[in-house]
BAVOPA-217848 format. One line per 4 residues: number of its first residue (from 1); for each residue x, y, z of N, C-alpha, C. Coordinates in steps of 0.2 Angstrom, whole numbers. Atoms other than C-alpha are relative to their C-alpha. Layout:
<recs>
NUM	X/Y/Z/X/Y/Z/X/Y/Z ~ ...
</recs>
This chain:
<recs>
1	4/-6/0/0/0/0/4/6/0 ~ -4/-6/0/14/12/4/4/1/-6 ~ -3/0/6/23/8/-12/-5/3/-5 ~ 5/-3/4/7/12/-21/-1/7/1
5	1/-7/-1/4/28/-13/6/4/-2 ~ -6/-3/3/22/33/-17/0/1/-7 ~ 0/0/7/20/29/-35/-6/5/-2 ~ 6/-4/2/3/38/-36/3/8/1
9	-2/-7/-1/11/54/-28/5/2/-5 ~ -5/-2/5/26/53/-40/-4/1/-7 ~ 3/-1/7/14/51/-55/-4/7/0 ~ 4/-6/0/3/66/-49/5/6/0
13	-5/-6/1/19/77/-47/2/1/-7 ~ -2/0/7/25/72/-64/-5/4/-4 ~ 5/-2/4/8/76/-71/-1/8/1 ~ 0/-7/-2/8/93/-62/5/4/-4
17	-6/-3/3/25/98/-69/-1/0/-8 ~ 1/0/7/20/93/-86/-5/5/-2 ~ 5/-5/1/4/104/-85/3/7/0 ~ -3/-7/-1/15/118/-79/4/2/-6
21	-4/-2/6/26/117/-94/-5/1/-6 ~ 5/-2/5/11/116/-106/-3/7/1 ~ 3/-7/-2/3/131/-97/5/5/-2 ~ -5/-5/2/20/140/-99/0/1/-7
25	-1/-1/7/21/137/-117/-6/3/-4 ~ 6/-3/3/3/143/-121/-2/6/3 ~ 2/-6/-4/4/158/-109/0/6/-5 ~ 0/-6/4/1/176/-116/8/2/-1
29	-7/-1/2/17/181/-125/3/6/4 ~ -3/-6/-4/19/197/-115/0/-1/7 ~ 0/2/-8/17/188/-98/6/-4/1 ~ 2/-5/-5/25/191/-86/2/7/-2
33	-2/-7/1/26/210/-86/0/3/6 ~ -1/-4/-6/30/223/-73/-3/6/-1 ~ 3/-7/-1/20/238/-67/2/3/6 ~ -2/-4/-6/27/251/-56/-7/2/4
37	6/-1/-3/14/254/-42/-1/8/1 ~ 2/-7/-1/16/273/-39/3/5/-5 ~ -3/-4/5/20/281/-55/-1/8/1 ~ 1/-7/-1/12/297/-50/2/3/7
41	-3/-2/-7/21/298/-33/-2/-4/5 ~ 1/4/-6/22/289/-17/-5/3/5 ~ 5/-3/-5/8/291/-4/3/1/7 ~ -3/0/-6/20/289/10/8/-2/-1
45	-7/2/0/39/285/14/2/-4/5 ~ -4/4/-5/50/273/23/7/4/1 ~ -6/-4/0/64/286/21/6/-3/-3 ~ -6/3/3/75/275/10/0/2/-8
49	1/-2/7/69/282/-7/6/4/-3 ~ -5/-5/2/82/296/-7/7/-3/-2 ~ -6/3/2/96/283/-8/0/-3/-7 ~ 1/4/6/89/276/-24/-1/-7/1
53	2/7/0/81/260/-27/5/-5/-2 ~ -5/5/1/92/245/-26/-1/-7/4 ~ 2/6/-4/87/227/-22/5/-3/4 ~ -6/3/-4/104/222/-16/1/3/6
57	0/-3/-6/103/235/-3/-7/0/4 ~ 7/1/-3/85/230/1/-4/6/0 ~ 4/-6/1/78/246/-5/-4/-1/-6 ~ 4/2/6/64/240/-16/-5/5/-3
61	5/-5/3/55/250/-29/-7/-4/-1 ~ 6/4/0/37/245/-27/-3/-1/-7 ~ 2/2/7/30/235/-42/-4/-7/1 ~ 3/7/0/20/220/-47/3/-3/-6
65	-1/4/6/25/206/-59/-6/-4/-1 ~ 6/3/2/10/199/-68/1/-6/-4 ~ 0/6/4/9/181/-74/-8/-2/-2 ~ 7/2/2/-7/178/-84/0/-6/-4
69	1/7/3/-13/161/-89/-4/1/-7 ~ 5/0/6/-22/157/-106/-6/-2/3 ~ 6/3/-2/-40/156/-102/-6/4/-4 ~ 6/-3/4/-57/159/-111/-5/3/5
73	5/-4/-5/-66/165/-95/4/3/5 ~ -3/-3/-5/-62/176/-81/3/-4/5 ~ -3/5/-4/-50/168/-69/1/3/7 ~ -3/-2/-7/-45/169/-50/6/4/-1
77	-7/-3/-1/-30/180/-46/2/0/7 ~ -3/0/-6/-18/180/-32/5/5/1 ~ -5/-5/-2/-8/194/-25/5/-3/5 ~ -4/4/-3/8/186/-19/5/5/4
81	-4/-4/-4/18/194/-4/6/-4/3 ~ -5/4/-3/35/186/-1/2/2/7 ~ -2/-1/-7/42/185/16/7/3/0 ~ -7/-3/-1/59/192/23/0/4/7
85	0/-4/-7/55/198/41/-1/7/0 ~ 1/-7/1/50/215/35/7/4/-1 ~ -7/-3/1/69/218/31/2/-1/-7 ~ -2/2/7/71/210/14/-6/-4/-3
89	6/4/3/60/200/2/3/-6/-4 ~ -2/6/4/63/182/-4/-4/-1/-6 ~ 4/-1/6/57/186/-21/-1/-6/-5 ~ 0/6/5/61/169/-30/-5/-5/3
93	3/6/-2/55/154/-20/-7/2/4 ~ 6/-2/-3/41/164/-11/-4/5/-4 ~ 3/-5/5/37/175/-26/-1/-2/-7 ~ 0/2/7/41/173/-44/-1/-7/-2
97	0/7/2/43/155/-44/-7/-4/1 ~ 7/2/0/25/153/-40/-4/1/-6 ~ 4/-2/6/19/160/-57/-2/-5/-4 ~ 2/6/4/19/144/-67/-5/-4/4
101	4/5/-4/11/134/-53/-8/3/-1 ~ 6/-3/0/-4/146/-53/-3/0/-7 ~ 2/-1/7/-5/149/-72/-2/-7/-2 ~ 2/6/2/-6/130/-74/-7/-2/2
105	7/1/-2/-22/130/-65/-5/5/-2 ~ 4/-5/3/-29/145/-75/-1/6/5 ~ 0/-5/-5/-25/157/-61/5/5/-1 ~ -5/-5/1/-17/174/-63/4/1/7
109	-4/-2/-6/-2/177/-51/3/7/-1 ~ -2/-7/0/3/194/-47/5/1/6 ~ -5/0/-5/19/195/-37/2/7/2 ~ -1/-6/-3/21/210/-26/7/1/3
113	-6/-3/-3/38/219/-23/-2/6/4 ~ 3/-5/-4/33/229/-8/6/4/4 ~ -5/-3/-4/43/242/2/0/-2/7 ~ 0/2/-7/49/237/19/-2/6/4
117	2/-6/-4/42/248/33/5/5/2 ~ -5/-4/-3/58/254/41/-3/6/4 ~ 3/-4/-4/48/262/54/-7/3/-2 ~ 6/-3/2/32/266/44/-4/-6/-2
121	3/6/2/20/251/44/-5/2/-6 ~ 5/-2/5/8/261/32/3/-2/-7 ~ -3/1/7/21/258/18/-1/-7/-3 ~ 1/7/3/20/239/15/-8/-1/-1
125	7/1/1/1/240/18/-3/4/-6 ~ 2/-4/5/-2/254/6/2/-4/-7 ~ -2/4/6/8/244/-7/-4/-6/-2 ~ 4/5/1/-2/229/-5/-7/2/-2
129	6/-2/2/-18/238/-6/0/3/-8 ~ -1/-3/7/-12/247/-22/0/-6/-5 ~ 0/6/5/-8/230/-30/-7/-3/-1 ~ 7/2/1/-26/225/-27/-4/4/-4
133	4/-5/4/-33/241/-34/2/-1/-8 ~ -2/1/7/-22/239/-50/-3/-6/-3 ~ 3/6/2/-28/221/-52/-8/1/-2 ~ 7/-2/1/-46/227/-50/-1/4/-6
137	1/-5/5/-44/241/-62/1/-3/-7 ~ -2/3/7/-36/230/-76/-4/-7/-1 ~ 3/6/0/-48/215/-73/-2/-2/-6 ~ 2/2/7/-56/215/-90/5/-1/-4
141	-6/1/4/-40/217/-99/4/-6/1 ~ -4/5/-2/-31/204/-89/-5/-7/0 ~ 5/6/0/-47/192/-90/0/-3/7 ~ 1/2/-7/-48/192/-71/-7/1/3
145	7/-1/-3/-64/190/-61/2/5/6 ~ -2/-5/-5/-63/206/-50/-3/-2/7 ~ 3/2/-6/-73/197/-36/4/-6/3 ~ -4/6/-2/-60/183/-35/7/1/0
149	-7/-2/-1/-44/192/-31/2/-2/7 ~ -2/2/-7/-35/184/-16/7/3/1 ~ -7/-2/-2/-19/187/-7/3/-6/4 ~ -4/5/-2/-5/176/-2/6/3/3
153	-6/-2/-3/10/178/9/3/-5/4 ~ -4/5/-3/24/168/17/4/4/6 ~ -4/-3/-5/32/172/34/-3/7/2 ~ 3/-7/-1/31/191/37/-4/2/-6
157	4/-2/5/23/192/20/-7/-3/2 ~ 7/3/-2/9/181/28/-3/5/5 ~ 3/-5/-4/7/195/41/-3/5/-4 ~ 3/-5/4/5/207/28/-6/-2/-4
161	6/3/3/-7/196/19/-6/0/4 ~ 5/0/-5/-17/193/34/-3/7/3 ~ 2/-6/-1/-17/211/38/-5/3/-5 ~ 5/-2/5/-25/215/22/-6/-3/0
165	6/4/0/-37/201/24/-5/3/5 ~ 4/-2/-5/-43/209/40/-1/7/1 ~ 0/-7/-1/-40/227/39/-2/4/-7 ~ 1/-4/7/-43/232/20/-7/3/0
169	7/-3/1/-58/243/16/-4/-5/-4 ~ 5/5/4/-73/234/8/2/0/-7 ~ -1/0/8/-68/239/-10/7/-3/-1 ~ -6/3/2/-51/231/-8/1/-6/4
173	0/6/-4/-55/216/3/1/-6/-5 ~ -1/6/5/-47/200/-5/-6/-5/1 ~ 6/6/0/-59/185/-9/3/-6/4 ~ -3/5/-4/-47/173/0/7/1/2
177	-7/-1/-3/-30/172/9/3/-7/0 ~ -4/6/0/-16/159/7/6/2/4 ~ -6/-2/-5/-3/159/21/4/-6/1 ~ -5/5/-1/13/149/22/4/2/6
181	-4/-1/-7/21/148/40/0/7/2 ~ 1/-7/-1/14/165/43/2/3/7 ~ 1/-4/-6/18/178/56/-7/3/0 ~ 7/-2/-1/1/182/63/-1/5/5
185	0/-4/-6/3/190/80/5/5/1 ~ -5/-5/-2/12/205/86/1/0/8 ~ -1/2/-7/11/198/104/7/-2/1 ~ -7/1/-1/29/199/110/1/-8/2
189	-1/7/-3/27/181/118/0/-5/-6 ~ 1/5/6/23/172/101/2/3/-6 ~ -2/-3/7/28/184/87/7/-2/-2 ~ -7/0/3/43/184/76/3/7/2
193	-2/-7/-2/53/198/85/2/5/-5 ~ -3/-5/5/62/205/70/-6/3/-4 ~ 5/-3/4/46/207/60/-4/5/5 ~ 4/-5/-4/37/215/75/4/6/1
197	-4/-6/-1/51/227/78/0/4/-6 ~ 0/-4/6/52/232/60/-7/3/-2 ~ 7/-2/2/33/233/58/-3/6/5 ~ 3/-5/-5/28/242/74/5/5/3
201	-5/-4/-3/44/249/80/3/-3/7 ~ -3/3/-6/54/247/96/-4/-1/6 ~ 5/1/-6/41/250/110/-7/2/-2 ~ 7/-2/3/24/250/101/-5/1/6
205	5/-1/-5/9/256/111/-4/-7/0 ~ 4/6/-1/-2/241/117/-6/0/-5 ~ 5/0/5/-16/247/105/2/-2/-7 ~ -3/2/6/-5/245/90/2/-7/0
209	-2/7/0/1/228/95/-7/-4/0 ~ 7/3/1/-18/223/97/-2/0/-7 ~ 3/-1/6/-23/230/81/3/-4/-5 ~ -3/4/5/-10/221/71/2/-7/2
213	0/7/-1/-11/204/80/-7/-2/-3 ~ 6/1/5/-23/198/66/-4/-6/3 ~ 4/5/-3/-29/183/76/-6/3/4 ~ 5/-4/-4/-39/196/86/-4/5/-4
217	3/-5/4/-45/206/72/-5/-3/-6 ~ 5/4/5/-56/193/62/-7/3/1 ~ 7/-3/0/-73/200/57/-4/-4/-5 ~ 5/4/4/-88/195/47/3/0/-8
221	-2/-1/7/-79/201/31/7/-3/-1 ~ -6/3/1/-63/191/34/-1/-6/-5 ~ 1/6/5/-60/179/19/2/-7/2 ~ -2/7/-1/-58/160/19/8/0/-1
225	-8/1/0/-40/154/22/2/-7/-1 ~ -4/6/1/-28/141/17/6/2/4 ~ -6/-2/-4/-14/140/30/4/-7/0 ~ -4/6/0/1/128/29/7/2/4
229	-6/-1/-4/16/126/41/3/-7/1 ~ -4/6/-3/29/114/47/0/0/7 ~ 1/0/-8/27/108/65/7/1/3 ~ -7/-1/-3/46/110/68/3/7/-2
233	-2/-7/2/47/128/62/3/3/6 ~ -4/-3/-6/61/136/73/0/8/-1 ~ 0/-7/2/59/153/65/-6/4/2 ~ 6/-3/-2/41/158/67/-4/-6/3
237	3/5/-5/32/149/81/-7/-3/-4 ~ 6/3/3/18/137/73/-7/3/4 ~ 6/-2/-4/6/144/87/-3/6/-4 ~ 3/-6/4/4/160/76/-5/-3/-5
241	4/3/5/-4/149/62/-6/-3/4 ~ 5/4/-3/-13/138/74/-6/4/4 ~ 5/-4/-3/-21/152/84/-5/4/-5 ~ 4/-4/5/-27/161/68/-5/-5/-3
245	5/5/3/-35/145/61/-5/-1/5 ~ 5/1/-5/-44/142/78/-5/6/0 ~ 4/-6/0/-50/160/78/-4/1/-6 ~ 4/0/6/-56/159/60/-6/-4/1
249	6/5/-1/-66/144/64/-5/2/5 ~ 4/-3/-5/-73/151/80/-5/5/-3 ~ 4/-6/3/-79/166/70/-4/-2/-6 ~ 4/2/6/-87/155/56/3/1/-6
253	-3/-1/6/-74/159/43/3/-6/-2 ~ -3/6/3/-69/144/32/8/0/0 ~ -7/0/0/-51/139/36/2/-7/0 ~ -3/7/0/-41/124/31/7/1/2
257	-7/0/-2/-25/120/40/4/-6/-2 ~ -4/6/2/-11/109/33/6/0/4 ~ -6/0/-4/2/104/45/5/-6/-2 ~ -5/5/2/18/95/39/5/-1/5
261	-3/1/-6/28/86/51/7/3/1 ~ -7/-4/0/45/94/46/1/4/-6 ~ -2/-4/5/53/106/35/2/7/2 ~ -3/-6/-3/57/120/47/-4/6/-4
265	3/-7/2/54/138/39/3/2/-7 ~ -2/-4/6/55/147/22/1/-5/-6 ~ 0/5/6/52/132/10/-3/3/-6 ~ 4/-3/6/40/141/-1/-1/-5/-5
269	2/5/6/39/132/-18/7/-4/-1 ~ -6/4/1/57/124/-16/-1/-7/-1 ~ 0/8/1/59/106/-23/3/-3/6 ~ -4/3/-5/70/103/-8/-5/-2/6
273	5/1/-5/55/104/4/-3/-7/-1 ~ 2/7/1/51/85/8/-7/-1/-2 ~ 8/1/1/32/88/7/-2/4/-5 ~ 2/-5/5/33/99/-8/-6/-3/-5
277	5/2/4/22/88/-19/-7/-1/3 ~ 6/0/-3/9/85/-6/-3/7/1 ~ 2/-7/-1/9/104/-2/-4/3/-6 ~ 3/-3/6/5/108/-20/-6/-3/-2
281	6/4/1/-8/95/-21/-6/3/4 ~ 4/-2/-5/-16/101/-5/-3/7/-2 ~ 2/-6/2/-16/119/-12/-5/0/-6 ~ 4/1/6/-23/114/-29/-7/-2/2
285	7/3/-2/-37/104/-21/-4/6/4 ~ 4/-5/-4/-42/119/-9/-2/5/-5 ~ 2/-5/5/-42/131/-24/-6/-2/-4 ~ 6/3/4/-54/120/-33/-7/0/3
289	6/1/-4/-67/121/-20/-4/6/0 ~ 4/-6/1/-73/139/-24/1/3/-6
</recs>
């Protein structure tokens, strides 16, 4: 039975990657493409722009890279927020490398390069909201269903994604959230300390800590969630995701939790993650339910 299961998993994995290659070959010729977020001027600042944008120096020019699938009907879309502790961005395995996976399922992938807060939490939040606005504005041209734009984030990007899921105004509220090993809470006892410090500052007031502990901010408009983590995560305590899942369910928000026995932190879509194939199948199955 075990050999059969292994063979089936291998077959499904091979089939998935074959479909990814086919989807890539038939994608729009201009996809992916990049759009700068604030061509008419920034709404706020993290104080780093004056030094000139430079990814190597972790001073990111806010933009989106858009991966569009070939589809005959409006598709889902997902805004992808890479992690990096709010100090840098893991743009490859938590960002760009997801494009083909979603396109193979007929889903548009929009990878967000957001500015790190550097003392101003409004900076990454505004970049994420603007990415949603641009996707909505271009929904017809990009063949996207404007009511099916979701948000995804890994690690600190998961905190940004869950912040948008719970705090966004009604006209920017995502339809679903996908969170990988996310930072959720700003409670000093369970949070990722680096993310907390960079997002809220050194000694934030209790009200701010409460506001951005997203497990405490769930409301009737919070969207359904896919949450995945490894039980042995040493970087972001799994209790972040577990508490969030429990709070969502208590509030009647559909939430699916996927716990893998090992893998630690930061695996994203890396092939080296032992449960890579199972994780992709789990996510694909969840996305097919709505």
